mmCIF file as gemmi writes it, N, C-alpha and C atoms, coordinates in Angstrom:
data_model
loop_
_atom_site.group_PDB
_atom_site.id
_atom_site.type_symbol
_atom_site.label_atom_id
_atom_site.label_alt_id
_atom_site.label_comp_id
_atom_site.label_asym_id
_atom_site.label_entity_id
_atom_site.label_seq_id
_atom_site.pdbx_PDB_ins_code
_atom_site.Cartn_x
_atom_site.Cartn_y
_atom_site.Cartn_z
_atom_site.occupancy
_atom_site.B_iso_or_equiv
_atom_site.pdbx_formal_charge
_atom_site.auth_seq_id
_atom_site.auth_asym_id
_atom_site.pdbx_PDB_model_num
ATOM 1 N N . MET Axp A 1 ? -9.414 10.522 95.63 1 0 ? 1 A 1
ATOM 2 C CA . MET Axp A 1 ? -9.867 9.812 94.54 1 0 ? 1 A 1
ATOM 3 C C . MET Axp A 1 ? -9.976 10.817 93.407 1 0 ? 1 A 1
ATOM 4 N N . GLU Axp A 2 ? -10.356 11.916 93.47 1 0 ? 2 A 1
ATOM 5 C CA . GLU Axp A 2 ? -10.606 13.091 92.325 1 0 ? 2 A 1
ATOM 6 C C . GLU Axp A 2 ? -9.228 13.169 91.818 1 0 ? 2 A 1
ATOM 7 N N . GLU Axp A 3 ? -8.104 13.348 92.676 1 0 ? 3 A 1
ATOM 8 C CA . GLU Axp A 3 ? -6.749 13.732 92.14 1 0 ? 3 A 1
ATOM 9 C C . GLU Axp A 3 ? -6.349 12.616 91.569 1 0 ? 3 A 1
ATOM 10 N N . ASN Axp A 4 ? -6.63 11.364 91.947 1 0 ? 4 A 1
ATOM 11 C CA . ASN Axp A 4 ? -6.034 10.133 91.259 1 0 ? 4 A 1
ATOM 12 C C . ASN Axp A 4 ? -6.779 9.886 89.798 1 0 ? 4 A 1
ATOM 13 N N . ARG Axp A 5 ? -8.06 10.33 89.723 1 0 ? 5 A 1
ATOM 14 C CA . ARG Axp A 5 ? -8.778 10.273 88.407 1 0 ? 5 A 1
ATOM 15 C C . ARG Axp A 5 ? -8.077 11.272 87.343 1 0 ? 5 A 1
ATOM 16 N N . GLU Axp A 6 ? -7.844 12.543 87.787 1 0 ? 6 A 1
ATOM 17 C CA . GLU Axp A 6 ? -7.392 13.458 86.946 1 0 ? 6 A 1
ATOM 18 C C . GLU Axp A 6 ? -5.853 13.316 86.663 1 0 ? 6 A 1
ATOM 19 N N . GLN Axp A 7 ? -5.112 12.509 87.308 1 0 ? 7 A 1
ATOM 20 C CA . GLN Axp A 7 ? -3.6 12.216 87.195 1 0 ? 7 A 1
ATOM 21 C C . GLN Axp A 7 ? -3.552 11.216 86.113 1 0 ? 7 A 1
ATOM 22 N N . ASN Axp A 8 ? -4.503 10.435 86.078 1 0 ? 8 A 1
ATOM 23 C CA . ASN Axp A 8 ? -4.555 9.172 85.113 1 0 ? 8 A 1
ATOM 24 C C . ASN Axp A 8 ? -5.362 9.488 83.879 1 0 ? 8 A 1
ATOM 25 N N . SER Axp A 9 ? -6.015 10.7 83.539 1 0 ? 9 A 1
ATOM 26 C CA . SER Axp A 9 ? -6.57 11.036 82.463 1 0 ? 9 A 1
ATOM 27 C C . SER Axp A 9 ? -5.663 11.988 81.473 1 0 ? 9 A 1
ATOM 28 N N . ILE Axp A 10 ? -5.845 11.616 80.341 1 0 ? 10 A 1
ATOM 29 C CA . ILE Axp A 10 ? -5.24 12.454 79.165 1 0 ? 10 A 1
ATOM 30 C C . ILE Axp A 10 ? -6.21 13.814 78.855 1 0 ? 10 A 1
ATOM 31 N N . PHE Axp A 11 ? -7.527 13.417 79.024 1 0 ? 11 A 1
ATOM 32 C CA . PHE Axp A 11 ? -8.596 14.379 78.666 1 0 ? 11 A 1
ATOM 33 C C . PHE Axp A 11 ? -9.752 14.08 79.621 1 0 ? 11 A 1
ATOM 34 N N . SER Axp A 12 ? -10.274 15.127 80.091 1 0 ? 12 A 1
ATOM 35 C CA . SER Axp A 12 ? -11.384 14.985 81.217 1 0 ? 12 A 1
ATOM 36 C C . SER Axp A 12 ? -12.32 16.075 80.756 1 0 ? 12 A 1
ATOM 37 N N . LYS Axp A 13 ? -13.686 15.548 80.887 1 0 ? 13 A 1
ATOM 38 C CA . LYS Axp A 13 ? -14.967 16.508 80.693 1 0 ? 13 A 1
ATOM 39 C C . LYS Axp A 13 ? -15.865 16.109 82.001 1 0 ? 13 A 1
ATOM 40 N N . ARG Axp A 14 ? -16.259 17.091 82.601 1 0 ? 14 A 1
ATOM 41 C CA . ARG Axp A 14 ? -17.106 16.97 83.706 1 0 ? 14 A 1
ATOM 42 C C . ARG Axp A 14 ? -18.676 17.644 83.363 1 0 ? 14 A 1
ATOM 43 N N . VAL Axp A 15 ? -19.594 16.961 83.533 1 0 ? 15 A 1
ATOM 44 C CA . VAL Axp A 15 ? -20.913 17.102 83.287 1 0 ? 15 A 1
ATOM 45 C C . VAL Axp A 15 ? -21.79 17.34 84.747 1 0 ? 15 A 1
ATOM 46 N N . LYS Axp A 16 ? -22.083 18.466 85.22 1 0 ? 16 A 1
ATOM 47 C CA . LYS Axp A 16 ? -22.899 18.57 86.083 1 0 ? 16 A 1
ATOM 48 C C . LYS Axp A 16 ? -24.283 18.341 85.953 1 0 ? 16 A 1
ATOM 49 N N . ALA Axp A 17 ? -25.109 17.461 86.511 1 0 ? 17 A 1
ATOM 50 C CA . ALA Axp A 17 ? -26.476 17.424 86.248 1 0 ? 17 A 1
ATOM 51 C C . ALA Axp A 17 ? -27.361 16.997 87.606 1 0 ? 17 A 1
ATOM 52 N N . GLY Axp A 18 ? -27.605 18.207 88.025 1 0 ? 18 A 1
ATOM 53 C CA . GLY Axp A 18 ? -28.424 18.166 89.421 1 0 ? 18 A 1
ATOM 54 C C . GLY Axp A 18 ? -27.619 17.408 90.583 1 0 ? 18 A 1
ATOM 55 N N . LYS Axp A 19 ? -28.261 16.188 90.985 1 0 ? 19 A 1
ATOM 56 C CA . LYS Axp A 19 ? -27.672 15.69 92.194 1 0 ? 19 A 1
ATOM 57 C C . LYS Axp A 19 ? -26.575 14.701 91.608 1 0 ? 19 A 1
ATOM 58 N N . ARG Axp A 20 ? -26.253 14.515 90.306 1 0 ? 20 A 1
ATOM 59 C CA . ARG Axp A 20 ? -25.344 13.684 89.585 1 0 ? 20 A 1
ATOM 60 C C . ARG Axp A 20 ? -24.356 14.497 88.883 1 0 ? 20 A 1
ATOM 61 N N . THR Axp A 21 ? -23.083 14.075 88.796 1 0 ? 21 A 1
ATOM 62 C CA . THR Axp A 21 ? -21.988 14.571 87.968 1 0 ? 21 A 1
ATOM 63 C C . THR Axp A 21 ? -21.449 13.398 87.195 1 0 ? 21 A 1
ATOM 64 N N . TYR Axp A 22 ? -21.324 13.536 86.01 1 0 ? 22 A 1
ATOM 65 C CA . TYR Axp A 22 ? -20.759 12.646 85.035 1 0 ? 22 A 1
ATOM 66 C C . TYR Axp A 22 ? -19.319 13.083 84.612 1 0 ? 22 A 1
ATOM 67 N N . PHE Axp A 23 ? -18.329 12.086 84.64 1 0 ? 23 A 1
ATOM 68 C CA . PHE Axp A 23 ? -17.239 12.514 84.101 1 0 ? 23 A 1
ATOM 69 C C . PHE Axp A 23 ? -16.86 11.501 82.87 1 0 ? 23 A 1
ATOM 70 N N . PHE Axp A 24 ? -16.308 12.284 81.912 1 0 ? 24 A 1
ATOM 71 C CA . PHE Axp A 24 ? -15.655 11.383 80.535 1 0 ? 24 A 1
ATOM 72 C C . PHE Axp A 24 ? -14.42 11.539 80.636 1 0 ? 24 A 1
ATOM 73 N N . ASP Axp A 25 ? -13.633 10.566 80.754 1 0 ? 25 A 1
ATOM 74 C CA . ASP Axp A 25 ? -12.204 10.517 80.798 1 0 ? 25 A 1
ATOM 75 C C . ASP Axp A 25 ? -11.489 9.76 79.678 1 0 ? 25 A 1
ATOM 76 N N . VAL Axp A 26 ? -10.437 10.219 78.904 1 0 ? 26 A 1
ATOM 77 C CA . VAL Axp A 26 ? -9.774 9.466 78.158 1 0 ? 26 A 1
ATOM 78 C C . VAL Axp A 26 ? -8.443 8.963 78.979 1 0 ? 26 A 1
ATOM 79 N N . ARG Axp A 27 ? -8.266 7.797 78.699 1 0 ? 27 A 1
ATOM 80 C CA . ARG Axp A 27 ? -7.248 6.943 79.488 1 0 ? 27 A 1
ATOM 81 C C . ARG Axp A 27 ? -6.291 6.271 78.465 1 0 ? 27 A 1
ATOM 82 N N . ALA Axp A 28 ? -5.171 5.884 78.975 1 0 ? 28 A 1
ATOM 83 C CA . ALA Axp A 28 ? -4.239 5.175 78.038 1 0 ? 28 A 1
ATOM 84 C C . ALA Axp A 28 ? -3.867 3.967 78.663 1 0 ? 28 A 1
ATOM 85 N N . THR Axp A 29 ? -3.782 2.899 77.858 1 0 ? 29 A 1
ATOM 86 C CA . THR Axp A 29 ? -3.227 1.587 78.372 1 0 ? 29 A 1
ATOM 87 C C . THR Axp A 29 ? -1.814 1.446 78.459 1 0 ? 29 A 1
ATOM 88 N N . LYS Axp A 30 ? -1.247 0.448 79.062 1 0 ? 30 A 1
ATOM 89 C CA . LYS Axp A 30 ? 0.258 0.507 79.062 1 0 ? 30 A 1
ATOM 90 C C . LYS Axp A 30 ? 1.087 0.411 77.667 1 0 ? 30 A 1
ATOM 91 N N . SER Axp A 31 ? 0.081 -0.022 76.552 1 0 ? 31 A 1
ATOM 92 C CA . SER Axp A 31 ? 0.837 0.051 75.375 1 0 ? 31 A 1
ATOM 93 C C . SER Axp A 31 ? 0.141 1.178 74.591 1 0 ? 31 A 1
ATOM 94 N N . ASN Axp A 32 ? 0.002 2.207 75.182 1 0 ? 32 A 1
ATOM 95 C CA . ASN Axp A 32 ? -0.408 3.685 74.514 1 0 ? 32 A 1
ATOM 96 C C . ASN Axp A 32 ? -1.699 3.391 73.638 1 0 ? 32 A 1
ATOM 97 N N . ASP Axp A 33 ? -2.593 2.587 74.004 1 0 ? 33 A 1
ATOM 98 C CA . ASP Axp A 33 ? -3.761 2.56 73.266 1 0 ? 33 A 1
ATOM 99 C C . ASP Axp A 33 ? -4.75 3.426 74.2 1 0 ? 33 A 1
ATOM 100 N N . TYR Axp A 34 ? -5.976 3.786 73.653 1 0 ? 34 A 1
ATOM 101 C CA . TYR Axp A 34 ? -6.795 4.719 74.382 1 0 ? 34 A 1
ATOM 102 C C . TYR Axp A 34 ? -8.116 4.086 74.503 1 0 ? 34 A 1
ATOM 103 N N . PHE Axp A 35 ? -8.816 4.403 75.655 1 0 ? 35 A 1
ATOM 104 C CA . PHE Axp A 35 ? -10.249 3.985 76.057 1 0 ? 35 A 1
ATOM 105 C C . PHE Axp A 35 ? -10.846 5.235 76.972 1 0 ? 35 A 1
ATOM 106 N N . LEU Axp A 36 ? -12.28 4.945 77.007 1 0 ? 36 A 1
ATOM 107 C CA . LEU Axp A 36 ? -12.997 6.13 77.637 1 0 ? 36 A 1
ATOM 108 C C . LEU Axp A 36 ? -13.744 5.327 79.009 1 0 ? 36 A 1
ATOM 109 N N . THR Axp A 37 ? -13.554 6.223 80.045 1 0 ? 37 A 1
ATOM 110 C CA . THR Axp A 37 ? -14.388 5.725 81.061 1 0 ? 37 A 1
ATOM 111 C C . THR Axp A 37 ? -15.286 6.806 81.383 1 0 ? 37 A 1
ATOM 112 N N . ILE Axp A 38 ? -16.702 6.48 81.536 1 0 ? 38 A 1
ATOM 113 C CA . ILE Axp A 38 ? -17.696 7.126 81.938 1 0 ? 38 A 1
ATOM 114 C C . ILE Axp A 38 ? -18.048 6.935 83.234 1 0 ? 38 A 1
ATOM 115 N N . THR Axp A 39 ? -18.021 7.978 84.07 1 0 ? 39 A 1
ATOM 116 C CA . THR Axp A 39 ? -18.372 7.575 85.556 1 0 ? 39 A 1
ATOM 117 C C . THR Axp A 39 ? -19.441 8.48 86.065 1 0 ? 39 A 1
ATOM 118 N N . GLU Axp A 40 ? -20.428 8.027 86.557 1 0 ? 40 A 1
ATOM 119 C CA . GLU Axp A 40 ? -21.613 8.611 87.144 1 0 ? 40 A 1
ATOM 120 C C . GLU Axp A 40 ? -21.329 8.736 88.912 1 0 ? 40 A 1
ATOM 121 N N . SER Axp A 41 ? -21.51 9.831 89.237 1 0 ? 41 A 1
ATOM 122 C CA . SER Axp A 41 ? -21.055 9.937 90.705 1 0 ? 41 A 1
ATOM 123 C C . SER Axp A 41 ? -22.514 10.684 91.565 1 0 ? 41 A 1
ATOM 124 N N . ILE Axp A 42 ? -22.842 10.077 92.333 1 0 ? 42 A 1
ATOM 125 C CA . ILE Axp A 42 ? -23.942 10.58 93.023 1 0 ? 42 A 1
ATOM 126 C C . ILE Axp A 42 ? -23.865 10.781 94.426 1 0 ? 42 A 1
ATOM 127 N N . ARG Axp A 43 ? -23.974 11.938 95.175 1 0 ? 43 A 1
ATOM 128 C CA . ARG Axp A 43 ? -23.535 12.403 96.369 1 0 ? 43 A 1
ATOM 129 C C . ARG Axp A 43 ? -24.691 11.764 97.378 1 0 ? 43 A 1
ATOM 130 N N . LYS Axp A 44 ? -24.591 11.021 98.232 1 0 ? 44 A 1
ATOM 131 C CA . LYS Axp A 44 ? -25.45 10.66 99.31 1 0 ? 44 A 1
ATOM 132 C C . LYS Axp A 44 ? -25.465 11.628 100.555 1 0 ? 44 A 1
ATOM 133 N N . PHE Axp A 45 ? -26.325 12.669 100.522 1 0 ? 45 A 1
ATOM 134 C CA . PHE Axp A 45 ? -26.12 13.492 101.612 1 0 ? 45 A 1
ATOM 135 C C . PHE Axp A 45 ? -26.209 13.154 103.002 1 0 ? 45 A 1
ATOM 136 N N . GLU Axp A 46 ? -27.06 12.207 103.108 1 0 ? 46 A 1
ATOM 137 C CA . GLU Axp A 46 ? -27.192 11.688 104.579 1 0 ? 46 A 1
ATOM 138 C C . GLU Axp A 46 ? -26.061 10.912 104.959 1 0 ? 46 A 1
ATOM 139 N N . GLU Axp A 47 ? -25.343 10.365 103.981 1 0 ? 47 A 1
ATOM 140 C CA . GLU Axp A 47 ? -24.178 9.528 104.44 1 0 ? 47 A 1
ATOM 141 C C . GLU Axp A 47 ? -22.829 10.291 104.248 1 0 ? 47 A 1
ATOM 142 N N . GLY Axp A 48 ? -22.735 11.315 103.344 1 0 ? 48 A 1
ATOM 143 C CA . GLY Axp A 48 ? -21.853 12.135 103.121 1 0 ? 48 A 1
ATOM 144 C C . GLY Axp A 48 ? -20.59 11.577 102.201 1 0 ? 48 A 1
ATOM 145 N N . ASN Axp A 49 ? -21.186 10.559 101.559 1 0 ? 49 A 1
ATOM 146 C CA . ASN Axp A 49 ? -20.025 9.874 100.522 1 0 ? 49 A 1
ATOM 147 C C . ASN Axp A 49 ? -20.723 9.836 99.16 1 0 ? 49 A 1
ATOM 148 N N . TYR Axp A 50 ? -19.918 9.279 98.304 1 0 ? 50 A 1
ATOM 149 C CA . TYR Axp A 50 ? -20.429 9.373 96.743 1 0 ? 50 A 1
ATOM 150 C C . TYR Axp A 50 ? -20.665 7.745 96.343 1 0 ? 50 A 1
ATOM 151 N N . VAL Axp A 51 ? -21.699 7.601 95.479 1 0 ? 51 A 1
ATOM 152 C CA . VAL Axp A 51 ? -21.853 6.405 94.982 1 0 ? 51 A 1
ATOM 153 C C . VAL Axp A 51 ? -21.403 6.562 93.617 1 0 ? 51 A 1
ATOM 154 N N . LYS Axp A 52 ? -20.534 5.67 92.909 1 0 ? 52 A 1
ATOM 155 C CA . LYS Axp A 52 ? -19.959 5.68 91.6 1 0 ? 52 A 1
ATOM 156 C C . LYS Axp A 52 ? -20.297 4.393 90.727 1 0 ? 52 A 1
ATOM 157 N N . SER Axp A 53 ? -20.657 4.788 89.621 1 0 ? 53 A 1
ATOM 158 C CA . SER Axp A 53 ? -21.014 3.656 88.615 1 0 ? 53 A 1
ATOM 159 C C . SER Axp A 53 ? -19.892 4.072 87.461 1 0 ? 53 A 1
ATOM 160 N N . LYS Axp A 54 ? -19.316 3.037 86.917 1 0 ? 54 A 1
ATOM 161 C CA . LYS Axp A 54 ? -18.182 3.252 85.959 1 0 ? 54 A 1
ATOM 162 C C . LYS Axp A 54 ? -18.562 2.384 84.629 1 0 ? 54 A 1
ATOM 163 N N . ILE Axp A 55 ? -18.375 2.86 83.295 1 0 ? 55 A 1
ATOM 164 C CA . ILE Axp A 55 ? -18.39 2.071 82.304 1 0 ? 55 A 1
ATOM 165 C C . ILE Axp A 55 ? -16.983 2.381 81.692 1 0 ? 55 A 1
ATOM 166 N N . PHE Axp A 56 ? -16.487 1.123 81.21 1 0 ? 56 A 1
ATOM 167 C CA . PHE Axp A 56 ? -15.265 1.376 80.351 1 0 ? 56 A 1
ATOM 168 C C . PHE Axp A 56 ? -15.511 1.112 78.896 1 0 ? 56 A 1
ATOM 169 N N . LEU Axp A 57 ? -15.251 1.923 77.899 1 0 ? 57 A 1
ATOM 170 C CA . LEU Axp A 57 ? -15.561 1.968 76.556 1 0 ? 57 A 1
ATOM 171 C C . LEU Axp A 57 ? -14.368 2 75.646 1 0 ? 57 A 1
ATOM 172 N N . TYR Axp A 58 ? -14.137 0.804 75.013 1 0 ? 58 A 1
ATOM 173 C CA . TYR Axp A 58 ? -12.947 0.898 74.098 1 0 ? 58 A 1
ATOM 174 C C . TYR Axp A 58 ? -13.286 1.147 72.691 1 0 ? 58 A 1
ATOM 175 N N . LYS Axp A 59 ? -12.118 1.631 71.96 1 0 ? 59 A 1
ATOM 176 C CA . LYS Axp A 59 ? -12.176 2.363 70.766 1 0 ? 59 A 1
ATOM 177 C C . LYS Axp A 59 ? -12.776 1.527 69.718 1 0 ? 59 A 1
ATOM 178 N N . GLU Axp A 60 ? -12.655 0.166 69.722 1 0 ? 60 A 1
ATOM 179 C CA . GLU Axp A 60 ? -13.465 -0.665 68.836 1 0 ? 60 A 1
ATOM 180 C C . GLU Axp A 60 ? -14.921 -0.576 68.787 1 0 ? 60 A 1
ATOM 181 N N . ASP Axp A 61 ? -15.461 -0.106 69.997 1 0 ? 61 A 1
ATOM 182 C CA . ASP Axp A 61 ? -16.881 -0.104 70.319 1 0 ? 61 A 1
ATOM 183 C C . ASP Axp A 61 ? -17.465 1.361 70.346 1 0 ? 61 A 1
ATOM 184 N N . PHE Axp A 62 ? -16.613 2.461 70.115 1 0 ? 62 A 1
ATOM 185 C CA . PHE Axp A 62 ? -16.973 3.785 70.121 1 0 ? 62 A 1
ATOM 186 C C . PHE Axp A 62 ? -18.276 3.941 69.2 1 0 ? 62 A 1
ATOM 187 N N . ASN Axp A 63 ? -18.158 3.604 67.691 1 0 ? 63 A 1
ATOM 188 C CA . ASN Axp A 63 ? -19.278 3.777 66.832 1 0 ? 63 A 1
ATOM 189 C C . ASN Axp A 63 ? -20.489 3.185 67.268 1 0 ? 63 A 1
ATOM 190 N N . LYS Axp A 64 ? -20.383 1.796 67.541 1 0 ? 64 A 1
ATOM 191 C CA . LYS Axp A 64 ? -21.485 1.029 67.87 1 0 ? 64 A 1
ATOM 192 C C . LYS Axp A 64 ? -22.388 1.767 69.265 1 0 ? 64 A 1
ATOM 193 N N . PHE Axp A 65 ? -21.383 2.271 70.132 1 0 ? 65 A 1
ATOM 194 C CA . PHE Axp A 65 ? -22.089 2.809 71.322 1 0 ? 65 A 1
ATOM 195 C C . PHE Axp A 65 ? -22.612 3.998 70.885 1 0 ? 65 A 1
ATOM 196 N N . ILE Axp A 66 ? -22.07 4.974 70.021 1 0 ? 66 A 1
ATOM 197 C CA . ILE Axp A 66 ? -22.579 6.344 69.896 1 0 ? 66 A 1
ATOM 198 C C . ILE Axp A 66 ? -24.009 5.842 69.016 1 0 ? 66 A 1
ATOM 199 N N . GLU Axp A 67 ? -23.962 5.107 68.068 1 0 ? 67 A 1
ATOM 200 C CA . GLU Axp A 67 ? -25.127 4.749 67.125 1 0 ? 67 A 1
ATOM 201 C C . GLU Axp A 67 ? -26.329 4.225 68.2 1 0 ? 67 A 1
ATOM 202 N N . ALA Axp A 68 ? -26.159 3.469 69.059 1 0 ? 68 A 1
ATOM 203 C CA . ALA Axp A 68 ? -26.981 2.738 69.993 1 0 ? 68 A 1
ATOM 204 C C . ALA Axp A 68 ? -27.506 3.901 70.919 1 0 ? 68 A 1
ATOM 205 N N . LEU Axp A 69 ? -26.617 4.763 71.278 1 0 ? 69 A 1
ATOM 206 C CA . LEU Axp A 69 ? -27.038 6.06 72.324 1 0 ? 69 A 1
ATOM 207 C C . LEU Axp A 69 ? -27.931 6.998 71.499 1 0 ? 69 A 1
ATOM 208 N N . ASN Axp A 70 ? -27.526 7.351 70.413 1 0 ? 70 A 1
ATOM 209 C CA . ASN Axp A 70 ? -28.243 8.36 69.584 1 0 ? 70 A 1
ATOM 210 C C . ASN Axp A 70 ? -29.694 7.628 69.191 1 0 ? 70 A 1
ATOM 211 N N . GLU Axp A 71 ? -29.808 6.384 68.717 1 0 ? 71 A 1
ATOM 212 C CA . GLU Axp A 71 ? -31.022 5.831 68.476 1 0 ? 71 A 1
ATOM 213 C C . GLU Axp A 71 ? -31.99 5.85 69.645 1 0 ? 71 A 1
ATOM 214 N N . THR Axp A 72 ? -31.375 5.524 70.849 1 0 ? 72 A 1
ATOM 215 C CA . THR Axp A 72 ? -32.252 5.347 71.794 1 0 ? 72 A 1
ATOM 216 C C . THR Axp A 72 ? -32.758 6.675 72.524 1 0 ? 72 A 1
ATOM 217 N N . ILE Axp A 73 ? -31.978 7.719 72.284 1 0 ? 73 A 1
ATOM 218 C CA . ILE Axp A 73 ? -32.283 9.033 72.607 1 0 ? 73 A 1
ATOM 219 C C . ILE Axp A 73 ? -33.381 9.707 71.86 1 0 ? 73 A 1
ATOM 220 N N . LYS Axp A 74 ? -33.161 9.366 70.475 1 0 ? 74 A 1
ATOM 221 C CA . LYS Axp A 74 ? -34.101 9.797 69.511 1 0 ? 74 A 1
ATOM 222 C C . LYS Axp A 74 ? -35.455 9.159 69.633 1 0 ? 74 A 1
ATOM 223 N N . HIS Axp A 75 ? -35.476 7.782 69.986 1 0 ? 75 A 1
ATOM 224 C CA . HIS Axp A 75 ? -36.706 7.227 70.347 1 0 ? 75 A 1
ATOM 225 C C . HIS Axp A 75 ? -37.557 7.907 71.537 1 0 ? 75 A 1
ATOM 226 N N . VAL Axp A 76 ? -36.676 8.224 72.624 1 0 ? 76 A 1
ATOM 227 C CA . VAL Axp A 76 ? -37.506 8.848 73.696 1 0 ? 76 A 1
ATOM 228 C C . VAL Axp A 76 ? -37.886 10.027 73.4 1 0 ? 76 A 1
ATOM 229 N N . LYS Axp A 77 ? -37.048 10.974 72.593 1 0 ? 77 A 1
ATOM 230 C CA . LYS Axp A 77 ? -37.565 12.258 72.347 1 0 ? 77 A 1
ATOM 231 C C . LYS Axp A 77 ? -38.811 12.225 71.222 1 0 ? 77 A 1
ATOM 232 N N . SER Axp A 78 ? -38.703 11.272 70.351 1 0 ? 78 A 1
ATOM 233 C CA . SER Axp A 78 ? -39.789 11.514 69.282 1 0 ? 78 A 1
ATOM 234 C C . SER Axp A 78 ? -41.14 10.541 69.509 1 0 ? 78 A 1
ATOM 235 N N . GLU Axp A 79 ? -40.687 9.354 70.169 1 0 ? 79 A 1
ATOM 236 C CA . GLU Axp A 79 ? -41.948 8.391 70.256 1 0 ? 79 A 1
ATOM 237 C C . GLU Axp A 79 ? -42.459 8.449 71.743 1 0 ? 79 A 1
ATOM 238 N N . LEU Axp A 80 ? -41.698 8.775 72.833 1 0 ? 80 A 1
ATOM 239 C CA . LEU Axp A 80 ? -42.145 8.386 74.171 1 0 ? 80 A 1
ATOM 240 C C . LEU Axp A 80 ? -42.443 9.822 74.756 1 0 ? 80 A 1
ATOM 241 N N . LEU Axp A 81 ? -41.732 10.917 74.494 1 0 ? 81 A 1
ATOM 242 C CA . LEU Axp A 81 ? -41.936 12.057 75.086 1 0 ? 81 A 1
ATOM 243 C C . LEU Axp A 81 ? -41.857 13.139 74.065 1 0 ? 81 A 1
ATOM 244 N N . PRO Axp A 82 ? -42.659 13.189 73.285 1 0 ? 82 A 1
ATOM 245 C CA . PRO Axp A 82 ? -42.555 14.125 72.036 1 0 ? 82 A 1
ATOM 246 C C . PRO Axp A 82 ? -42.944 15.614 72.483 1 0 ? 82 A 1
ATOM 247 N N . GLU Axp A 83 ? -43.809 15.693 73.345 1 0 ? 83 A 1
ATOM 248 C CA . GLU Axp A 83 ? -44.027 16.94 74.049 1 0 ? 83 A 1
ATOM 249 C C . GLU Axp A 83 ? -43.171 17.671 74.86 1 0 ? 83 A 1
ATOM 250 N N . TYR Axp A 84 ? -42.098 16.88 75.46 1 0 ? 84 A 1
ATOM 251 C CA . TYR Axp A 84 ? -41.256 17.502 76.448 1 0 ? 84 A 1
ATOM 252 C C . TYR Axp A 84 ? -40.11 18.384 75.825 1 0 ? 84 A 1
ATOM 253 N N . ASN Axp A 85 ? -40.075 19.397 76.567 1 0 ? 85 A 1
ATOM 254 C CA . ASN Axp A 85 ? -38.8 20.41 76.19 1 0 ? 85 A 1
ATOM 255 C C . ASN Axp A 85 ? -37.446 20.032 76.688 1 0 ? 85 A 1
ATOM 256 N N . PHE Axp A 86 ? -36.835 19.397 75.94 1 0 ? 86 A 1
ATOM 257 C CA . PHE Axp A 86 ? -35.46 18.931 76.359 1 0 ? 86 A 1
ATOM 258 C C . PHE Axp A 86 ? -34.635 20.066 76.523 1 0 ? 86 A 1
ATOM 259 N N . ASP Axp A 87 ? -34.717 21.067 75.958 1 0 ? 87 A 1
ATOM 260 C CA . ASP Axp A 87 ? -33.78 22.145 75.976 1 0 ? 87 A 1
ATOM 261 C C . ASP Axp A 87 ? -33.959 23.16 77.263 1 0 ? 87 A 1
ATOM 262 N N . GLU Axp A 88 ? -35.241 22.835 77.955 1 0 ? 88 A 1
ATOM 263 C CA . GLU Axp A 88 ? -35.328 23.694 79.266 1 0 ? 88 A 1
ATOM 264 C C . GLU Axp A 88 ? -34.209 23.839 80.083 1 0 ? 88 A 1
ATOM 265 N N . PHE Axp A 89 ? -33.65 22.69 80.546 1 0 ? 89 A 1
ATOM 266 C CA . PHE Axp A 89 ? -32.452 22.764 81.369 1 0 ? 89 A 1
ATOM 267 C C . PHE Axp A 89 ? -31.168 23.318 80.888 1 0 ? 89 A 1
ATOM 268 N N . THR Axp A 90 ? -31.125 23.229 79.591 1 0 ? 90 A 1
ATOM 269 C CA . THR Axp A 90 ? -29.862 23.86 78.832 1 0 ? 90 A 1
ATOM 270 C C . THR Axp A 90 ? -29.979 25.418 78.95 1 0 ? 90 A 1
ATOM 271 N N . ARG Axp A 91 ? -31.086 25.806 78.649 1 0 ? 91 A 1
ATOM 272 C CA . ARG Axp A 91 ? -31.346 27.272 78.782 1 0 ? 91 A 1
ATOM 273 C C . ARG Axp A 91 ? -31.008 27.985 80.075 1 0 ? 91 A 1
ATOM 274 N N . LYS Axp A 92 ? -31.371 27.171 81.082 1 0 ? 92 A 1
ATOM 275 C CA . LYS Axp A 92 ? -31.377 27.593 82.469 1 0 ? 92 A 1
ATOM 276 C C . LYS Axp A 92 ? -29.931 27.601 82.766 1 0 ? 92 A 1
ATOM 277 N N . GLU Axp A 93 ? -29.028 26.681 82.363 1 0 ? 93 A 1
ATOM 278 C CA . GLU Axp A 93 ? -27.714 26.517 82.712 1 0 ? 93 A 1
ATOM 279 C C . GLU Axp A 93 ? -26.875 27.849 82.067 1 0 ? 93 A 1
ATOM 280 N N . ASN Axp A 94 ? -27.318 27.925 80.501 1 0 ? 94 A 1
ATOM 281 C CA . ASN Axp A 94 ? -26.842 29.117 79.806 1 0 ? 94 A 1
ATOM 282 C C . ASN Axp A 94 ? -27.149 30.378 80.238 1 0 ? 94 A 1
ATOM 283 N N . ASN Axp A 95 ? -28.264 30.619 81.144 1 0 ? 95 A 1
ATOM 284 C CA . ASN Axp A 95 ? -28.641 32.079 81.27 1 0 ? 95 A 1
ATOM 285 C C . ASN Axp A 95 ? -28.198 32.319 82.768 1 0 ? 95 A 1
ATOM 286 N N . GLY Axp A 96 ? -27.362 31.357 83.32 1 0 ? 96 A 1
ATOM 287 C CA . GLY Axp A 96 ? -26.867 31.579 84.768 1 0 ? 96 A 1
ATOM 288 C C . GLY Axp A 96 ? -27.701 31.267 85.802 1 0 ? 96 A 1
ATOM 289 N N . ASP Axp A 97 ? -28.807 30.531 85.571 1 0 ? 97 A 1
ATOM 290 C CA . ASP Axp A 97 ? -29.981 30.137 86.587 1 0 ? 97 A 1
ATOM 291 C C . ASP Axp A 97 ? -29.168 29.109 87.542 1 0 ? 97 A 1
ATOM 292 N N . THR Axp A 98 ? -28.434 28.324 86.908 1 0 ? 98 A 1
ATOM 293 C CA . THR Axp A 98 ? -28.01 27.038 87.491 1 0 ? 98 A 1
ATOM 294 C C . THR Axp A 98 ? -26.327 27.279 87.75 1 0 ? 98 A 1
ATOM 295 N N . PRO Axp A 99 ? -25.789 27.215 88.905 1 0 ? 99 A 1
ATOM 296 C CA . PRO Axp A 99 ? -24.476 27.389 88.973 1 0 ? 99 A 1
ATOM 297 C C . PRO Axp A 99 ? -23.656 26.308 88.165 1 0 ? 99 A 1
ATOM 298 N N . GLN Axp A 100 ? -22.582 26.798 87.606 1 0 ? 100 A 1
ATOM 299 C CA . GLN Axp A 100 ? -21.569 25.784 86.866 1 0 ? 100 A 1
ATOM 300 C C . GLN Axp A 100 ? -20.343 25.882 87.713 1 0 ? 100 A 1
ATOM 301 N N . GLY Axp A 101 ? -19.539 24.831 87.526 1 0 ? 101 A 1
ATOM 302 C CA . GLY Axp A 101 ? -18.377 24.554 88.208 1 0 ? 101 A 1
ATOM 303 C C . GLY Axp A 101 ? -17.26 24.186 87.566 1 0 ? 101 A 1
């Protein structure tokens, strides 16, 4: 599955996040148009397999999606969790405390 995902991608970015991995893949349609797939992959250790959820995002929705995502994250950061240090995990990764792959 991993090989097939990479073969069909024009651009791919992987984000490891604890028990989850997110994949951002740019793909092409048959008519050479482009869209984005966002995949969340969670390994179920007791079963030894992965549970995947996927979103297909088309170019005409990019701006609306980014605007809604930014607005939602801003609301969580400023209104719901203003005291939380969202940079805590970024520093751990950048300092080498968390393995990167």
